[in-house]
C-alpha positions, 0 to 999 in steps of 0.5 A: 500500500505504501508503494502504491501511494508513493507511485500513484500520488506523483503520477496524479500530480503530473497528470493534473498539471497536463490538463488545462482548458484554454479559451482565449478567444472567448475570454477576449471577446467577453472582455471586449464586450464588457469594456464596450458596455462600460464605455457606453454606460459612461458616455450616457452618464456623461451626456446626462450629467452635461445636459443637467448642467446646462441651463433650461430654456423655453419649450421650442421645436428644436433638436438638442445634441451633446458632443463629448470632446476629445483631448486634442480638440479646441473648444471651438472644434468641440462646439462645431462638432456638436452643431455638425452632428446635430445637423446630421441628426436633423437631416436623418429625422426630416429625411432631406438636407435641412437648414437650421439655426443654432439657438444654443451652443455652450461648453460644460465640464462633466466628470473631467470631460469637456462636453458641448451642448447645442440646440438647433431649430429648423429654419423654415 
């Protein structure tokens, strides 16, 4: 019995070390999905915080848009990008090219990021 334990125990340890399960592709995809979900939630939280920081106005038929600035952009670029994206959104809603007037375009800082909040009204 002692001989059996001295032979079998090391054999089990060696065989136990030889068996491993690897799923790097599945793990990498799960990590990417988790990061994308986290970034999406952070972006939504950031936009919500920026909109709540903006002063309220009268109810008007407008489109409101928020743009999260990048580190290499100037304030003017961030404001311009907000207006461009809002205009594109207006065009998608209407279905054709539109003319709009900017009625509000301001920059706020929310959670350490620079965010532009802009409102455009459809020009008739």
